[in-house]
N, C-alpha and C positions, 0 to 999 in steps of 0.2 A: 904112152900116155902123154908125155910132154909135147910130142908132135901134134897130137889131137888138140891139146890146149892151145898151142900156138896157132893152129888152123882156125879154131873158134875165135880167138882174139883177132886174127886177121879179117875174118868174115864180118865180125861186129864192127871193127874199125872202118872197113870199106863201106859198110852200110851207112855209117855216120857221115863219111866223106861224100857219099852219093845222095845225101838229102838234097832235093831240088831247092835251089835258092832263087826265089822269085820276088818281084816287087810287092807281093801280098804280105810279106813280113812287115814292110813299112806300113802298109794299110792296117794290119792287125794292131801294131803298136799305136798308131794314130787313133784308132778306135778305142783302145783301152785307156789311153791318156784322156781323150775327149770325154768318154762316158764316166770314168771313175774320178779323174782329177779335176776336170773342168765342170762336170755336171753333178758331181756328188753321188754317182752310182757305185755299184759294187761288181766286181768280177765274179761270176758264178761258173765253176767248172763242173763237168759231169761226164760220166762214162760208166760202162758196165764191166764187171769182172776185173781182169788185170788192167785194162785201160782205165777203169774207174779208180784203181789204186794210184795210177800215174796222175790222173786228174786231181786226186786229193793231195798228192805231193806238190803238184804245181801250185795249187791254191795256197798251201802253207808257205811255200817259198815266196810267192807274190806278197802275201800278208806281211812276212817278216822283212820285206824290202820296200815297204811304203805304199803298196797298192792293195787296199782292202779286198779280200777274196775269201770265198768259202766253197766247199764242195756240196753239191746237191745230188743225192742219189736219185736216178731217174725213176725207179720204181716207187720210192717213198714219195716222190713228187706227186704221184697219182693218188696218194692217200693223205693229202693235206699239206705236205711240205712245200708245194708250189706257192703257198701263201707268203713265203719269204721274198718272192720276186717283186721288185719294185720298178717304177719308171726310171729310166736312165741306166739301169743295170746292163751288163753285157755278158753273154754266155760263151764259154770255151768248151766245146764238146769234142770228145776223143773216141774214135771208133776205127779200128783197123779196116774192117770190111766196108764201113760206111752204110751198112744195112741194119745196124742194131735197132730192133723194133722199138725198144724203150726210149731211145734217143730221138727217133723220128717222131714218136708220139709226144715226147717232151717238147719238141719244137712247136708242134701244132697246139698243144695245150697252153704253152707259154704265150704264143701269139694271141690266143683268145683272151688272156688276162692282161698282157702288155703288148699291144700291137706294134709298138715302136722298138721292140727288142732287136738287138743286133747279135749275130752269131758268127763265131770263128770256129772252124772245124779242122781238126787234125785227123787225117785219114790216109790209108793206103790206097784208096779208090776215089780219085777226084771226079769220076763220072757217076758216083753213087747218088742215091736219092738224098742222103744226108748232106753231101757236098753241094748238091744243087739247091738245097734249102738255105745254104749259108751265105753270109755277106762276104766272108773271106775264107778261102780254103787253102790249108797248108798241107800239101802232100808229103808223105813220108818217103816216097820212092818205092814203096811196097817191097821191102827187102825180104829175102828168103829166110825163114826161121832157122837158127842153128840147131834147134831141136832135131834129133835124128828121125823123128816121125814127120817133121815139117808142120807140126800142129801147135805145140805149146808156144804161147807168146813169149818170145825171148828177144830176138833181134828187133822185132817190131816195137817192143816196149822200151828197148834201149834207145831207139830212134825217137820215139814219142817223148822220152825224158829229155833228150838233147834239144828237141824243138821247144819244149817248155822252157829250158834254160835260155835259149835264144830270145824268147819273148820276155822273160824276166830281166835279163841283163840289158836288153835294148830299152826296156821301159825304165829301168833304173837310170840309164844315161839320159833319157828324155826328161825325167823329172828331177835330175841332178841330185839323186839320193846320196847323201854323204855319211861320213863316220858318225857324226852327231845324231843323224836320223837313225842310224843302225843301233847306236847305244841306247837310244830312247825306247827301242822295241826289244832289246835283249838285256834284261836285268840280271840274268843268272848265267852260269856256265862259262866256259872258256872264251866263247866268241863275245859274250857281253863284256867280260873283263878286258879282252884285247881291244875292243872298239873304244871303251872308255879310256884306256891307257893312251891310245892314239890321240884322242881328243885332248887329254891332259898335256901330252908331250908337245903337241902342235900349238897349244895356247901359251907355252912358256916363251 
């Protein structure tokens, strides 16, 4: 059992280390900063299934670190929720296959409402239709799932999460997000207390 666990850990770690690092990361962060922080827009994340759960997590992490963001379910968008989309917003879409019908439709519907929308796509298939519709494509490297069936999103979602972290941390550095900013957004819990204590200690 332990050898199996060690092998899984090794496979997951290798997948993270093999994420393609391209200039598109810089482009993605520049777009987020420009649309959200310079033009007053919002970062909108979306995805279906497990990728959607990752997209939701990325949105909450961005929001807690100074970049307003929310998750838009691609199916609910077709039933009125698309109305939350505004000019100067930017979308971050996640699809391992790059063929998720609901996301492809979301792109087309969004452009009908806000033609100037910009799209960042995280996908395992940079040649896919969704990737071709994007302004910036961040490939995952299409890692093999550690699931014994090779089907359940496991390694792919690990990599998607890490790519989200790369975008969040890079954006924090660009906007110079500080302890004071963190404390203003975290009024409860251990992290809120820790950030306020740091502000108090550094002001002495």
